[in-house]
C-alpha positions, 0 to 999 in steps of 0.5 A, a space after each residue: 274302453 273302446 266303444 262302437 261309436 265314433 268320437 265326439 269330434 268325428 260326430 261333430 265333424 259329420 254334423 258340420 260337413 252335412 250343414 255345409 253340404 246342405 247349404 249347396 244341396 242336390 239341386 245345386 249339384 245336378 244343375 251344375 252337372 247338367 249345365 256342364 259346369 263344375 262344383 268349384 265353389 263347393 270344393 273351395 268352401 270345403 277347403 276353406 272350412 278345413 275339411 278337404 285336407 283333414 287327413 293331412 299333417 297340420 304343418 302342411 295346412 291339413 287337419 292332422 286327422 286320419 283316413 277315418 276323418 276324410 272318409 266321414 267328410 266324403 260320406 256326409 257330402 254324398 249323403 247331402 246329394 253332393 258326391 265328390 269323386 275328387 275327394 277320393 283322389 286328391 286328399 286321400 290317395 295323392 295326399 296320403 302318398 305324398 305325406 308318407 313318401 314325399 321329400 320335405 320340399 315335395 310336401 311343402 310344394 303340393 300338400 297345401 294346395 291339396 288342403 285348400 282346394 287350389 292345387 287339386 291332384 288327380 291320380 292315374 293308374 288304370 291303362 286301356 290294356 292293363 285294367 285291374 292287372 297293375 303289373 301289366 302297366 306300360 307307361 314308362 319313365 326313362 331317366 334323361 340327364 337329371 330329369 325324366 321322360 314319360 311315355 304312355 296312356 291311361 284311361 278312366 282318370 277322374 277330374 284331370 280338367 280340374 287338377 293342376 297335377 296328376 300323380 301318375 303310376 309308371 315304370 322304370 327299366 331296371 338296368 341290372 335285371 331288365 325288369 320294370 319297376 313301378 314309380 310315382 310321378 307328379 305331372 303338371 296337367 299343362 306339361 307339353 306332351 300331356 293330353 287328355 280327352 273326355 269319355 262321354 258318361 251316362 252319370 250325372 256328375 260335374 266330374 268327368 272321366 278322361 283318357 290321358 296320353 303322355 308323349 315324351 313328357 319331360 319332368 324334373 328330378 323332383 317329379 319322382 315321389 318316394 324311392 325309385 326302388 320302393 316298389 309296390 309298397 309305395 303304390 299300395 299306400 294309396 290304395 287302402 285309403 282309396 277303398 275306404 273312401 270309395 266305400 264312404 262315397 257309396 254309403 253317402 249315396 245310399 243314405 241319400 237315396 234311402 232318406 228320399 225314399 223314406 220321406 216319400 213313403 211317409 207322405 205319399 198316400 194310396 189306399 187310405 194311408 201313407 204307402 210306408 205303412 205297407 210292409 211291401 214298401 217298409 221292409 225293403 227300406 228297413 233292409 237297406 237301413 240294416 245293410 247301410 249300417 253294417 257296411 258303415 261299421 265295417 268301413 269305420 273298422 277299416 279306417 281305424 285299422 289303417 290309422 293304427 298302422 295295421 296295413 294288412 288287416 286294414 286291406 282286408 277290412 277295406 275290401 270288405 267295406 267297399 264290397 258291402 257299401 257298393 251292394 248296399 248302395 245299389 240296393 238302396 237306390 233300386 228300392 228308392 226308385 221302386 218306392 217312388 213308382 213312376 216318379 222314380 224315373 223322373 228327373 224331378 225326384 232325382 233318384 233315377 240318376 243315382 242308378 248308374 252312379 251307385 252301380 259304378 261302385 261295384 266296378 271301381 276302383 276295384 271290381 267286386 270280383 277282385 275283392 272276392 278273389 282277395 277274400 277267397 285267397 287271403 281270408 279263406 286261404 283258398 288257392 289263387 285263381 288268377 
């Protein structure tokens, strides 16, 4: 008999991750971010505890769990005020793609470092002139002897400065048809010809965004992950996990904001009693609680479908979960700011900074408009609009 509650193991995992994350906490996170420092010690602590690679097979240093487990880790970190974007990228996207399509040697080479946090891997797909349209990417991998030469540029690439390698989405020229085909390449961040510049952001986060430039980057034959004729299937293997993780990230932030707002509403007294006794304060917070729980349930469904191998149903659920979670997070933070009154805009109470952080969830890794396109077309059977 299936139930709507997570397994005891998953619930225990959440409890342990929350405990570890709370020993660092929001203050630690924002202090590091404002000082331009990294949260490496938290990252390594998660790895050491076995949570970072919980979705990766045990023989490569992982926990042998599913995407639902790593999503739970991501959500609980964010719920303690420590949202780590690289959780989405390194174990969930790169870890999944390499575990699924890598050779035995590639798995041995890259997965243990992803699991223990010492070999973090970034992911580079978005380009300045392609945006959401992955079919238009121009970064090209050309065969040269028994290796490859990579040329192109990427934008909005998270955590390149903290990663040893980047999984780059490029294209090869098909000699027979002249068409370009997508391929996945692991590129060391210290490779000659590989350069990156930070993009100044308004978000208070220790993790940075970068523009990446690749100018005749030479790579060995084993840099190619999967089959060079594997097409979009290999690329999309990382994108459902990305949406599930993005939803978990938003949900954690939403829960963090709501917890802050509820705590404040219980203790702040104006007009003879705590402000939480007024429906104008209580109802929006109750609404957020409902929206968060609904989105969490859809994300658990998406993860369960993905782990069961139902890619298409997982894609639909993951898109819906990501949409619902981003909306819930934006609303929860807005209501948290309002609940705090003037203090909502202060650094001291730490909710104003979440406005930009949660707002990004409506844009990345896929915009709400593209999700609505997906649902219109695939769920409702309406004509394609783009």
